[in-house]
mmCIF file of the N, C-alpha and C atoms, coordinates in Angstrom:
data_MODEL
# 
_entry.id   MODEL 
# 
loop_
_atom_site.group_PDB 
_atom_site.id 
_atom_site.type_symbol 
_atom_site.label_atom_id 
_atom_site.label_alt_id 
_atom_site.label_comp_id 
_atom_site.label_asym_id 
_atom_site.label_entity_id 
_atom_site.label_seq_id 
_atom_site.pdbx_PDB_ins_code 
_atom_site.Cartn_x 
_atom_site.Cartn_y 
_atom_site.Cartn_z 
_atom_site.occupancy 
_atom_site.B_iso_or_equiv 
_atom_site.pdbx_formal_charge 
_atom_site.auth_seq_id 
_atom_site.auth_comp_id 
_atom_site.auth_asym_id 
_atom_site.auth_atom_id 
_atom_site.pdbx_PDB_model_num 
ATOM 1   N N  . UNK A 1 1  ? -28.762 -20.143 -30.734 1.00 0.00 ? 1  UNK A N  1 
ATOM 2   C CA . UNK A 1 1  ? -28.341 -19.394 -31.896 1.00 0.00 ? 1  UNK A CA 1 
ATOM 3   C C  . UNK A 1 1  ? -28.526 -20.271 -33.114 1.00 0.00 ? 1  UNK A C  1 
ATOM 4   N N  . UNK A 1 2  ? -28.868 -19.666 -34.224 1.00 0.00 ? 2  UNK A N  1 
ATOM 5   C CA . UNK A 1 2  ? -29.113 -20.449 -35.435 1.00 0.00 ? 2  UNK A CA 1 
ATOM 6   C C  . UNK A 1 2  ? -27.870 -21.213 -35.904 1.00 0.00 ? 2  UNK A C  1 
ATOM 7   N N  . UNK A 1 3  ? -28.104 -22.442 -36.340 1.00 0.00 ? 3  UNK A N  1 
ATOM 8   C CA . UNK A 1 3  ? -27.012 -23.270 -36.847 1.00 0.00 ? 3  UNK A CA 1 
ATOM 9   C C  . UNK A 1 3  ? -26.314 -22.601 -38.028 1.00 0.00 ? 3  UNK A C  1 
ATOM 10  N N  . UNK A 1 4  ? -27.062 -21.847 -38.833 1.00 0.00 ? 4  UNK A N  1 
ATOM 11  C CA . UNK A 1 4  ? -26.461 -21.165 -39.988 1.00 0.00 ? 4  UNK A CA 1 
ATOM 12  C C  . UNK A 1 4  ? -25.392 -20.163 -39.548 1.00 0.00 ? 4  UNK A C  1 
ATOM 13  N N  . UNK A 1 5  ? -25.582 -19.531 -38.400 1.00 0.00 ? 5  UNK A N  1 
ATOM 14  C CA . UNK A 1 5  ? -24.575 -18.590 -37.902 1.00 0.00 ? 5  UNK A CA 1 
ATOM 15  C C  . UNK A 1 5  ? -23.309 -19.327 -37.474 1.00 0.00 ? 5  UNK A C  1 
ATOM 16  N N  . UNK A 1 6  ? -23.473 -20.492 -36.876 1.00 0.00 ? 6  UNK A N  1 
ATOM 17  C CA . UNK A 1 6  ? -22.308 -21.297 -36.479 1.00 0.00 ? 6  UNK A CA 1 
ATOM 18  C C  . UNK A 1 6  ? -21.559 -21.768 -37.720 1.00 0.00 ? 6  UNK A C  1 
ATOM 19  N N  . UNK A 1 7  ? -22.308 -22.227 -38.735 1.00 0.00 ? 7  UNK A N  1 
ATOM 20  C CA . UNK A 1 7  ? -21.658 -22.656 -39.983 1.00 0.00 ? 7  UNK A CA 1 
ATOM 21  C C  . UNK A 1 7  ? -20.903 -21.495 -40.625 1.00 0.00 ? 7  UNK A C  1 
ATOM 22  N N  . UNK A 1 8  ? -21.512 -20.298 -40.621 1.00 0.00 ? 8  UNK A N  1 
ATOM 23  C CA . UNK A 1 8  ? -20.846 -19.123 -41.199 1.00 0.00 ? 8  UNK A CA 1 
ATOM 24  C C  . UNK A 1 8  ? -19.556 -18.813 -40.437 1.00 0.00 ? 8  UNK A C  1 
ATOM 25  N N  . UNK A 1 9  ? -19.585 -18.912 -39.122 1.00 0.00 ? 9  UNK A N  1 
ATOM 26  C CA . UNK A 1 9  ? -18.380 -18.688 -38.307 1.00 0.00 ? 9  UNK A CA 1 
ATOM 27  C C  . UNK A 1 9  ? -17.289 -19.690 -38.696 1.00 0.00 ? 9  UNK A C  1 
ATOM 28  N N  . UNK A 1 10 ? -17.661 -20.950 -38.830 1.00 0.00 ? 10 UNK A N  1 
ATOM 29  C CA . UNK A 1 10 ? -16.684 -21.978 -39.180 1.00 0.00 ? 10 UNK A CA 1 
ATOM 30  C C  . UNK A 1 10 ? -16.163 -21.813 -40.604 1.00 0.00 ? 10 UNK A C  1 
ATOM 31  N N  . UNK A 1 11 ? -17.021 -21.357 -41.511 1.00 0.00 ? 11 UNK A N  1 
ATOM 32  C CA . UNK A 1 11 ? -16.607 -21.156 -42.901 1.00 0.00 ? 11 UNK A CA 1 
ATOM 33  C C  . UNK A 1 11 ? -15.675 -19.952 -43.057 1.00 0.00 ? 11 UNK A C  1 
ATOM 34  N N  . UNK A 1 12 ? -15.985 -18.862 -42.348 1.00 0.00 ? 12 UNK A N  1 
ATOM 35  C CA . UNK A 1 12 ? -15.215 -17.624 -42.524 1.00 0.00 ? 12 UNK A CA 1 
ATOM 36  C C  . UNK A 1 12 ? -14.003 -17.539 -41.601 1.00 0.00 ? 12 UNK A C  1 
ATOM 37  N N  . UNK A 1 13 ? -14.037 -18.280 -40.497 1.00 0.00 ? 13 UNK A N  1 
ATOM 38  C CA . UNK A 1 13 ? -12.916 -18.329 -39.547 1.00 0.00 ? 13 UNK A CA 1 
ATOM 39  C C  . UNK A 1 13 ? -12.383 -16.955 -39.128 1.00 0.00 ? 13 UNK A C  1 
ATOM 40  N N  . UNK A 1 14 ? -13.254 -16.044 -38.669 1.00 0.00 ? 14 UNK A N  1 
ATOM 41  C CA . UNK A 1 14 ? -12.731 -14.767 -38.189 1.00 0.00 ? 14 UNK A CA 1 
ATOM 42  C C  . UNK A 1 14 ? -11.961 -14.988 -36.891 1.00 0.00 ? 14 UNK A C  1 
ATOM 43  N N  . UNK A 1 15 ? -11.059 -14.079 -36.572 1.00 0.00 ? 15 UNK A N  1 
ATOM 44  C CA . UNK A 1 15 ? -10.345 -14.181 -35.301 1.00 0.00 ? 15 UNK A CA 1 
ATOM 45  C C  . UNK A 1 15 ? -11.336 -13.835 -34.199 1.00 0.00 ? 15 UNK A C  1 
ATOM 46  N N  . UNK A 1 16 ? -11.759 -14.847 -33.473 1.00 0.00 ? 16 UNK A N  1 
ATOM 47  C CA . UNK A 1 16 ? -12.803 -14.639 -32.475 1.00 0.00 ? 16 UNK A CA 1 
ATOM 48  C C  . UNK A 1 16 ? -12.698 -15.655 -31.357 1.00 0.00 ? 16 UNK A C  1 
ATOM 49  N N  . UNK A 1 17 ? -13.234 -15.278 -30.203 1.00 0.00 ? 17 UNK A N  1 
ATOM 50  C CA . UNK A 1 17 ? -13.354 -16.219 -29.096 1.00 0.00 ? 17 UNK A CA 1 
ATOM 51  C C  . UNK A 1 17 ? -14.620 -17.055 -29.257 1.00 0.00 ? 17 UNK A C  1 
ATOM 52  N N  . UNK A 1 18 ? -15.650 -16.448 -29.873 1.00 0.00 ? 18 UNK A N  1 
ATOM 53  C CA . UNK A 1 18 ? -16.880 -17.182 -30.074 1.00 0.00 ? 18 UNK A CA 1 
ATOM 54  C C  . UNK A 1 18 ? -18.042 -16.271 -30.376 1.00 0.00 ? 18 UNK A C  1 
ATOM 55  N N  . UNK A 1 19 ? -19.237 -16.868 -30.352 1.00 0.00 ? 19 UNK A N  1 
ATOM 56  C CA . UNK A 1 19 ? -20.479 -16.154 -30.605 1.00 0.00 ? 19 UNK A CA 1 
ATOM 57  C C  . UNK A 1 19 ? -21.310 -16.145 -29.320 1.00 0.00 ? 19 UNK A C  1 
ATOM 58  N N  . UNK A 1 20 ? -22.161 -15.132 -29.184 1.00 0.00 ? 20 UNK A N  1 
ATOM 59  C CA . UNK A 1 20 ? -23.030 -15.036 -28.014 1.00 0.00 ? 20 UNK A CA 1 
ATOM 60  C C  . UNK A 1 20 ? -24.376 -14.451 -28.422 1.00 0.00 ? 20 UNK A C  1 
ATOM 61  N N  . UNK A 1 21 ? -25.421 -14.890 -27.722 1.00 0.00 ? 21 UNK A N  1 
ATOM 62  C CA . UNK A 1 21 ? -26.749 -14.311 -27.875 1.00 0.00 ? 21 UNK A CA 1 
ATOM 63  C C  . UNK A 1 21 ? -27.194 -13.900 -26.468 1.00 0.00 ? 21 UNK A C  1 
ATOM 64  N N  . UNK A 1 22 ? -26.978 -12.640 -26.116 1.00 0.00 ? 22 UNK A N  1 
ATOM 65  C CA . UNK A 1 22 ? -27.319 -12.213 -24.761 1.00 0.00 ? 22 UNK A CA 1 
ATOM 66  C C  . UNK A 1 22 ? -28.831 -12.109 -24.538 1.00 0.00 ? 22 UNK A C  1 
ATOM 67  N N  . UNK A 1 23 ? -29.238 -12.349 -23.315 1.00 0.00 ? 23 UNK A N  1 
ATOM 68  C CA . UNK A 1 23 ? -30.618 -12.116 -22.916 1.00 0.00 ? 23 UNK A CA 1 
ATOM 69  C C  . UNK A 1 23 ? -31.598 -13.243 -23.173 1.00 0.00 ? 23 UNK A C  1 
ATOM 70  N N  . UNK A 1 24 ? -31.173 -14.346 -23.718 1.00 0.00 ? 24 UNK A N  1 
ATOM 71  C CA . UNK A 1 24 ? -32.039 -15.486 -24.002 1.00 0.00 ? 24 UNK A CA 1 
ATOM 72  C C  . UNK A 1 24 ? -33.362 -15.059 -24.647 1.00 0.00 ? 24 UNK A C  1 
ATOM 73  N N  . UNK A 1 25 ? -33.321 -14.454 -25.848 1.00 0.00 ? 25 UNK A N  1 
ATOM 74  C CA . UNK A 1 25 ? -34.552 -13.994 -26.495 1.00 0.00 ? 25 UNK A CA 1 
ATOM 75  C C  . UNK A 1 25 ? -35.513 -15.151 -26.773 1.00 0.00 ? 25 UNK A C  1 
ATOM 76  N N  . UNK A 1 26 ? -36.795 -14.866 -26.635 1.00 0.00 ? 26 UNK A N  1 
ATOM 77  C CA . UNK A 1 26 ? -37.827 -15.908 -26.738 1.00 0.00 ? 26 UNK A CA 1 
ATOM 78  C C  . UNK A 1 26 ? -37.931 -16.532 -28.117 1.00 0.00 ? 26 UNK A C  1 
ATOM 79  N N  . UNK A 1 27 ? -37.320 -15.957 -29.138 1.00 0.00 ? 27 UNK A N  1 
ATOM 80  C CA . UNK A 1 27 ? -37.437 -16.542 -30.477 1.00 0.00 ? 27 UNK A CA 1 
ATOM 81  C C  . UNK A 1 27 ? -36.139 -17.179 -30.971 1.00 0.00 ? 27 UNK A C  1 
ATOM 82  N N  . UNK A 1 28 ? -35.108 -17.212 -30.142 1.00 0.00 ? 28 UNK A N  1 
ATOM 83  C CA . UNK A 1 28 ? -33.858 -17.871 -30.525 1.00 0.00 ? 28 UNK A CA 1 
ATOM 84  C C  . UNK A 1 28 ? -34.060 -19.387 -30.479 1.00 0.00 ? 28 UNK A C  1 
ATOM 85  N N  . UNK A 1 29 ? -33.359 -20.148 -31.329 1.00 0.00 ? 29 UNK A N  1 
ATOM 86  C CA . UNK A 1 29 ? -33.497 -21.601 -31.299 1.00 0.00 ? 29 UNK A CA 1 
ATOM 87  C C  . UNK A 1 29 ? -33.252 -22.162 -29.892 1.00 0.00 ? 29 UNK A C  1 
ATOM 88  N N  . UNK A 1 30 ? -34.161 -23.020 -29.463 1.00 0.00 ? 30 UNK A N  1 
ATOM 89  C CA . UNK A 1 30 ? -34.078 -23.610 -28.135 1.00 0.00 ? 30 UNK A CA 1 
ATOM 90  C C  . UNK A 1 30 ? -34.760 -22.776 -27.066 1.00 0.00 ? 30 UNK A C  1 
ATOM 91  N N  . UNK A 1 31 ? -35.135 -21.556 -27.397 1.00 0.00 ? 31 UNK A N  1 
ATOM 92  C CA . UNK A 1 31 ? -35.787 -20.673 -26.432 1.00 0.00 ? 31 UNK A CA 1 
ATOM 93  C C  . UNK A 1 31 ? -37.189 -20.272 -26.905 1.00 0.00 ? 31 UNK A C  1 
ATOM 94  N N  . UNK A 1 32 ? -37.719 -20.940 -27.925 1.00 0.00 ? 32 UNK A N  1 
ATOM 95  C CA . UNK A 1 32 ? -38.982 -20.558 -28.537 1.00 0.00 ? 32 UNK A CA 1 
ATOM 96  C C  . UNK A 1 32 ? -40.126 -20.542 -27.515 1.00 0.00 ? 32 UNK A C  1 
ATOM 97  N N  . UNK A 1 33 ? -40.948 -19.507 -27.615 1.00 0.00 ? 33 UNK A N  1 
ATOM 98  C CA . UNK A 1 33 ? -42.163 -19.378 -26.824 1.00 0.00 ? 33 UNK A CA 1 
ATOM 99  C C  . UNK A 1 33 ? -43.291 -19.146 -27.824 1.00 0.00 ? 33 UNK A C  1 
ATOM 100 N N  . UNK A 1 34 ? -44.291 -20.021 -27.848 1.00 0.00 ? 34 UNK A N  1 
ATOM 101 C CA . UNK A 1 34 ? -45.385 -19.854 -28.814 1.00 0.00 ? 34 UNK A CA 1 
ATOM 102 C C  . UNK A 1 34 ? -45.983 -18.449 -28.750 1.00 0.00 ? 34 UNK A C  1 
ATOM 103 N N  . UNK A 1 35 ? -46.135 -17.840 -29.912 1.00 0.00 ? 35 UNK A N  1 
ATOM 104 C CA . UNK A 1 35 ? -46.741 -16.526 -30.006 1.00 0.00 ? 35 UNK A CA 1 
ATOM 105 C C  . UNK A 1 35 ? -45.805 -15.359 -29.748 1.00 0.00 ? 35 UNK A C  1 
ATOM 106 N N  . UNK A 1 36 ? -44.558 -15.615 -29.379 1.00 0.00 ? 36 UNK A N  1 
ATOM 107 C CA . UNK A 1 36 ? -43.600 -14.528 -29.131 1.00 0.00 ? 36 UNK A CA 1 
ATOM 108 C C  . UNK A 1 36 ? -42.522 -14.562 -30.196 1.00 0.00 ? 36 UNK A C  1 
ATOM 109 N N  . UNK A 1 37 ? -42.290 -13.423 -30.809 1.00 0.00 ? 37 UNK A N  1 
ATOM 110 C CA . UNK A 1 37 ? -41.295 -13.303 -31.866 1.00 0.00 ? 37 UNK A CA 1 
ATOM 111 C C  . UNK A 1 37 ? -40.459 -12.060 -31.594 1.00 0.00 ? 37 UNK A C  1 
ATOM 112 N N  . UNK A 1 38 ? -39.371 -12.223 -30.876 1.00 0.00 ? 38 UNK A N  1 
ATOM 113 C CA . UNK A 1 38 ? -38.500 -11.112 -30.526 1.00 0.00 ? 38 UNK A CA 1 
ATOM 114 C C  . UNK A 1 38 ? -37.306 -11.062 -31.473 1.00 0.00 ? 38 UNK A C  1 
ATOM 115 N N  . UNK A 1 39 ? -36.997 -9.892  -32.006 1.00 0.00 ? 39 UNK A N  1 
ATOM 116 C CA . UNK A 1 39 ? -35.765 -9.779  -32.789 1.00 0.00 ? 39 UNK A CA 1 
ATOM 117 C C  . UNK A 1 39 ? -34.560 -9.924  -31.849 1.00 0.00 ? 39 UNK A C  1 
ATOM 118 N N  . UNK A 1 40 ? -33.472 -10.451 -32.382 1.00 0.00 ? 40 UNK A N  1 
ATOM 119 C CA . UNK A 1 40 ? -32.262 -10.580 -31.564 1.00 0.00 ? 40 UNK A CA 1 
ATOM 120 C C  . UNK A 1 40 ? -31.034 -10.529 -32.454 1.00 0.00 ? 40 UNK A C  1 
ATOM 121 N N  . UNK A 1 41 ? -29.900 -10.314 -31.806 1.00 0.00 ? 41 UNK A N  1 
ATOM 122 C CA . UNK A 1 41 ? -28.627 -10.254 -32.517 1.00 0.00 ? 41 UNK A CA 1 
ATOM 123 C C  . UNK A 1 41 ? -27.680 -11.320 -31.978 1.00 0.00 ? 41 UNK A C  1 
ATOM 124 N N  . UNK A 1 42 ? -26.897 -11.884 -32.879 1.00 0.00 ? 42 UNK A N  1 
ATOM 125 C CA . UNK A 1 42 ? -25.812 -12.785 -32.515 1.00 0.00 ? 42 UNK A CA 1 
ATOM 126 C C  . UNK A 1 42 ? -24.541 -11.932 -32.534 1.00 0.00 ? 42 UNK A C  1 
ATOM 127 N N  . UNK A 1 43 ? -23.798 -11.976 -31.428 1.00 0.00 ? 43 UNK A N  1 
ATOM 128 C CA . UNK A 1 43 ? -22.596 -11.160 -31.304 1.00 0.00 ? 43 UNK A CA 1 
ATOM 129 C C  . UNK A 1 43 ? -21.341 -12.007 -31.484 1.00 0.00 ? 43 UNK A C  1 
ATOM 130 N N  . UNK A 1 44 ? -20.352 -11.442 -32.134 1.00 0.00 ? 44 UNK A N  1 
ATOM 131 C CA . UNK A 1 44 ? -19.032 -12.048 -32.285 1.00 0.00 ? 44 UNK A CA 1 
ATOM 132 C C  . UNK A 1 44 ? -18.140 -11.416 -31.229 1.00 0.00 ? 44 UNK A C  1 
ATOM 133 N N  . UNK A 1 45 ? -17.525 -12.240 -30.386 1.00 0.00 ? 45 UNK A N  1 
ATOM 134 C CA . UNK A 1 45 ? -16.628 -11.747 -29.343 1.00 0.00 ? 45 UNK A CA 1 
ATOM 135 C C  . UNK A 1 45 ? -15.203 -11.994 -29.811 1.00 0.00 ? 45 UNK A C  1 
ATOM 136 N N  . UNK A 1 46 ? -14.417 -10.912 -29.893 1.00 0.00 ? 46 UNK A N  1 
ATOM 137 C CA . UNK A 1 46 ? -13.048 -11.041 -30.402 1.00 0.00 ? 46 UNK A CA 1 
ATOM 138 C C  . UNK A 1 46 ? -12.043 -11.248 -29.268 1.00 0.00 ? 46 UNK A C  1 
ATOM 139 N N  . UNK A 1 47 ? -10.783 -11.387 -29.609 1.00 0.00 ? 47 UNK A N  1 
ATOM 140 C CA . UNK A 1 47 ? -9.730  -11.669 -28.636 1.00 0.00 ? 47 UNK A CA 1 
ATOM 141 C C  . UNK A 1 47 ? -9.570  -10.561 -27.599 1.00 0.00 ? 47 UNK A C  1 
ATOM 142 N N  . UNK A 1 48 ? -9.967  -9.341  -27.942 1.00 0.00 ? 48 UNK A N  1 
ATOM 143 C CA . UNK A 1 48 ? -9.909  -8.216  -27.000 1.00 0.00 ? 48 UNK A CA 1 
ATOM 144 C C  . UNK A 1 48 ? -11.187 -8.142  -26.157 1.00 0.00 ? 48 UNK A C  1 
ATOM 145 N N  . UNK A 1 49 ? -12.032 -9.173  -26.275 1.00 0.00 ? 49 UNK A N  1 
ATOM 146 C CA . UNK A 1 49 ? -13.300 -9.275  -25.558 1.00 0.00 ? 49 UNK A CA 1 
ATOM 147 C C  . UNK A 1 49 ? -14.274 -8.164  -25.929 1.00 0.00 ? 49 UNK A C  1 
ATOM 148 N N  . UNK A 1 50 ? -14.171 -7.687  -27.170 1.00 0.00 ? 50 UNK A N  1 
ATOM 149 C CA . UNK A 1 50 ? -15.098 -6.706  -27.714 1.00 0.00 ? 50 UNK A CA 1 
ATOM 150 C C  . UNK A 1 50 ? -16.143 -7.450  -28.539 1.00 0.00 ? 50 UNK A C  1 
ATOM 151 N N  . UNK A 1 51 ? -17.385 -7.035  -28.419 1.00 0.00 ? 51 UNK A N  1 
ATOM 152 C CA . UNK A 1 51 ? -18.470 -7.693  -29.147 1.00 0.00 ? 51 UNK A CA 1 
ATOM 153 C C  . UNK A 1 51 ? -18.954 -6.809  -30.292 1.00 0.00 ? 51 UNK A C  1 
ATOM 154 N N  . UNK A 1 52 ? -19.157 -7.439  -31.447 1.00 0.00 ? 52 UNK A N  1 
ATOM 155 C CA . UNK A 1 52 ? -19.741 -6.767  -32.603 1.00 0.00 ? 52 UNK A CA 1 
ATOM 156 C C  . UNK A 1 52 ? -20.862 -7.648  -33.136 1.00 0.00 ? 52 UNK A C  1 
ATOM 157 N N  . UNK A 1 53 ? -21.811 -7.031  -33.828 1.00 0.00 ? 53 UNK A N  1 
ATOM 158 C CA . UNK A 1 53 ? -22.946 -7.782  -34.368 1.00 0.00 ? 53 UNK A CA 1 
ATOM 159 C C  . UNK A 1 53 ? -22.468 -8.675  -35.506 1.00 0.00 ? 53 UNK A C  1 
ATOM 160 N N  . UNK A 1 54 ? -22.711 -9.953  -35.381 1.00 0.00 ? 54 UNK A N  1 
ATOM 161 C CA . UNK A 1 54 ? -22.350 -10.943 -36.392 1.00 0.00 ? 54 UNK A CA 1 
ATOM 162 C C  . UNK A 1 54 ? -23.552 -11.220 -37.296 1.00 0.00 ? 54 UNK A C  1 
ATOM 163 N N  . UNK A 1 55 ? -24.759 -11.232 -36.699 1.00 0.00 ? 55 UNK A N  1 
ATOM 164 C CA . UNK A 1 55 ? -25.986 -11.475 -37.451 1.00 0.00 ? 55 UNK A CA 1 
ATOM 165 C C  . UNK A 1 55 ? -27.170 -10.891 -36.689 1.00 0.00 ? 55 UNK A C  1 
ATOM 166 N N  . UNK A 1 56 ? -28.173 -10.479 -37.427 1.00 0.00 ? 56 UNK A N  1 
ATOM 167 C CA . UNK A 1 56 ? -29.429 -9.995  -36.830 1.00 0.00 ? 56 UNK A CA 1 
ATOM 168 C C  . UNK A 1 56 ? -30.562 -10.883 -37.314 1.00 0.00 ? 56 UNK A C  1 
ATOM 169 N N  . UNK A 1 57 ? -31.476 -11.175 -36.408 1.00 0.00 ? 57 UNK A N  1 
ATOM 170 C CA . UNK A 1 57 ? -32.607 -12.054 -36.732 1.00 0.00 ? 57 UNK A CA 1 
ATOM 171 C C  . UNK A 1 57 ? -33.901 -11.389 -36.292 1.00 0.00 ? 57 UNK A C  1 
ATOM 172 N N  . UNK A 1 58 ? -34.926 -11.533 -37.105 1.00 0.00 ? 58 UNK A N  1 
ATOM 173 C CA . UNK A 1 58 ? -36.218 -10.906 -36.812 1.00 0.00 ? 58 UNK A CA 1 
ATOM 174 C C  . UNK A 1 58 ? -37.015 -11.653 -35.766 1.00 0.00 ? 58 UNK A C  1 
ATOM 175 N N  . UNK A 1 59 ? -36.682 -12.891 -35.533 1.00 0.00 ? 59 UNK A N  1 
ATOM 176 C CA . UNK A 1 59 ? -37.398 -13.642 -34.507 1.00 0.00 ? 59 UNK A CA 1 
ATOM 177 C C  . UNK A 1 59 ? -38.524 -14.449 -34.969 1.00 0.00 ? 59 UNK A C  1 
# 
């Protein structure tokens, strides 16, 4: 997940358990595959274990 999303989480301090990027998309940091650019979403997981979109990335 992008470092900017982690910084935003730390700056805004929403009530959350954490962030998740499901599915290991090929264009997420650390998962890059040359020539593949998949859009993906970073999800915020709250205390009720509900996930909402925290950020969207084009890949």
